[in-house]
N, C-alpha and C positions, 0 to 999 in steps of 0.2 A: 476617304471624304471625295465628294463630288466635287468635280472641276466645274467651273462658272467662269458663263463668258457674257460679258454686256457686249451688245450689237445697238450703234448708236447713227440713227439718221441725220447729216446735218440738215440746217435749212442750204436750199439750194443757190441762197442769191445773197448779197449783201443788203437789200435793197426792200422795203414792201411792195410788194405787185397787186394791186387789186386784183381780182376775179382769176387767178391763179387757176392750174389745177392742181388737184389734191391729190396723188395716188396713195396704194400701201407698198411703204417699201419691200417690194417683191423680191432683191437681190437677197436681203436682211435675212425676209423669212425661210427662202429657198436654204439659205444655210443654217438657220435653225433647226430646220427638220432635220438634217441630216449630221449637225450636232448632237441633236436630242437624242437619235437612232445610235449615237456612240458613248450614249450615257453621260453628255453635257448638260450641266444646267444653261439655260438660257434665258437671257433677259434683253426684250428690244424697248430703245428710249426713240420715239419718234419726235424729235424735235421740228423737225418740218411739220410734222403733221399738228402740234402744237404751235407756229406759226403761223397757220393757215387761217385763223381767226383772231389773232395778235399782231399788231403791228412792229415788223423787224425793224430793229437799229442795233448799234453795237451795245449801246445800253441795254436795251429788252436782253437782248443774247444774256450778256456778263449776269444781270438780276436770274436768268431762267439758270444758266448755271450755276450760280453760288446757290441759289433754292433746291428746285426739283431735280437736277441733277447729281450736286453734294449730298443730299439726301437717298440717292439711287447708291451711289456710293461705298455709302454708310452703311446701310441697312443690306446691300446686295454683296458686298465685298466681292471682287469679280477676280478674277487671277487675270486674265485675258482680259482686251477692250479692242474689239474693233470696229472703223469706223468708215461708213461709205461715203464714196466721193465717183457720183459717178459723171459728173461735169464741171469743166472747170470751175465755174463759176460756184462754184461750192467748197471750192479748197481754203480759200480766205479763212471761211467758218472751220474748215477742220482743222488749222494750224491756232484758232482759239480755242477749240475744244481741249485737242491733246494737249495745250499750254496748259489751263487750267486743269486737267486730271493728273497731268506730271506732277502740280504744285502741291495737288493733295496725296497722290499717292504715287510717288516718285517711284517705286521700285514693280509697279504694276504693269508691263508691258500693252505696247499699241501696239494696231497691227492695221492698216488703211488697205481699202483694195478699190475698186473700179475704175474705168476708164483713163482717168486724169492720172491719177498713180500709176499705172501700168506703162501708158507711154513715158513718162516723168520720172520711174523711178528712183534711175541715178543721183539724181541732180536734189529730190525731196530727200533722202537720205543723205545728202551731204550738206544740204542748208540751214535740216530742222530736224536737232538733235531731239524731239520730243519723240519721235516717229521711230518706232522702233525694227518692225517690220514693215515688208508690202508685199501684197499678195499680187501675183501677177494674173491679171485674166479674169477666167472662173475659178471660182472662187471656193468651192465646196469640199475638193479633196486636199487641194493645199491647206487650209485653215483646219479640216481634220489633221492632218499630219503635225502641225505647227502642236497642235496640242497633245497628238504623241509625244514631241521633243520635249514640251514644254512640262508635263507630267514624266518623264523618264522613260515611254513607253516604248521611245524610239531615242537612237541616241546621235545624231546629228542631224541638225537643220541643214547642214552643207548638202543632205540627200535629199533635199525635199525639190520637188520640182515647179519651175514656178513662184518661185519668192526669192527675194531683195532684202537684204540685210549687209548688220555690218560684223566684220571678224578682226579684230586687234587696229583698230582706226580705216580700214580700207572700206570699202562698198561692193559687197559681193551682189551679183545679178545671178540668181539660176533663170537662164529663159523658161517660156512653159514650150513643153512641146508633148502632154499629155491631157487629152480631152475627155469629155465623158459622154462615152455611147456605148449600149445605146439610152437616151437620155427617158426612157419608158422605166430603168430601174432607180430616177431618184424619186423620192417620196412627191406630194406636194407642197406646195409653198405650208408655214405653219401659221393658219392664222390665228389658232391661240395664244400665240406667243404677241401679239397687239389686241388692243381695246377696237375690235370694228366701228362697234359703236360710235367713237367719238370720230371717226373719217365720215364727212358729211360734202362732198361737193358738190356745189349749185349746179343740177344740170336742168333747170325748170325750164331754161329757153333755149335747149337745145332739140333739134328736127326729131320729133318722135314720130315715126309713118303712123305703128296702132295709137296715138295718143295716150300712152300709156308713162305714168309717172317713172322715169329711169333709175334714178336713184345712183346712191354710189358707185361708179364703175368700178367694176371687179375685172383685173387683169388677167391675162392666157398670153403665156412664151409656150407655144405649141413648136418652135424648132428653133433651134440657136445657129448664127453667124449666117455666112454668104458667101462665095469663092472669086464675087467678082472684084473685089478691092479696088473701089471706087473711089476716084482722089478726095472727092470730098465724105468718105464715110470712117470710121475708125474700129468700127465694130469687130472687124476680122482679126482686129490687133490685140481683143479682148479673147475674142471668143472662135480664134485660129478661121484657118481659110476654106473649111469645109464646112460643108452644110449636113448638120445634122437634127434630121425630124423625129419627132414623136411620135410614136403611133395613131391612128385619128381614132383608136378605139382608147386609150391613156387617154387622150383629152377629152374626150367628151365624156366619159366619165369622171375627169375635174370639176368639170361644168355641170355634172348631176346633182354632186356632191355639195357643190357653191348651190347651187338650186335650191337645193334641200336642206342646206343646213343655214344659208340666208338670204333664201327667196329671193335670191338673185335677178335681177331683171335685164342687167344690161354687161355685158362682157365686151372684151376690146383687146384684141389682141396683138400683141408688143413686139414682133418676130422681127428678128433684122430685115429678113425677106421672104414672109411669108408665102408669097405663091409663087416663090421657086421652082418647086416642084409641084407642076400642074395636076396630075395624076395623086398625088396626095391631096391637095386640096380640094379636086374634085371628089376623092373619097371623105375626107372631113365632110 
């Protein structure tokens, strides 16, 4: 029987913010690619995208959960539910979504990930009983390992690198020590797991030197992390303190694929520090 994972992208704020940006859930799409490579069936519910064109309030979010998300739970029957939480501003909505899910499916484990859960893993597991696991930092390998434990292919969650969980009433935090390198080994983010046509950020007023219709921005991550450990930045806590670049060819192959598949006119590089290695940047 195929193991099924539902990945949820929550609204990033409690409030409706007009003219805000609307990006693809790149982290969840990367997780989806790796899970599918391991014969896991994946579905992404992008609540953030839904509220790009709908006013966000607690009432509106509850309505979404009771209608759209309830329908997904009843039809998809996930064996594991993952909720992303890149920024602290999204955590309130993460708790609401997790609580709703536990009321509907109390036996389905919930795992959350992102920078906020990575930094506050022990506190979250202590205070919020609806969360069962927290993936620390880079999640691809950790999530695959967790699926292995839940499907009895692997023996013990305590052996997983970079995960927090409860055991006999105590919170256990396994530090993140292993990071993926080379990054070229990862598959491209899985755009097939979302409906690309529903993402329609308004870029009509953005500067376009060639006078082209920029359309929806497509994100590219050509490297992960940065060794600088600046006081205003927390990315090294999630991705480690070493700069891990993809090769220029691998990056350009992805851009070519997106151009041919989706007629992409506008790429946005979302690296933590894209130009850290000047020679690689010039090669790219």
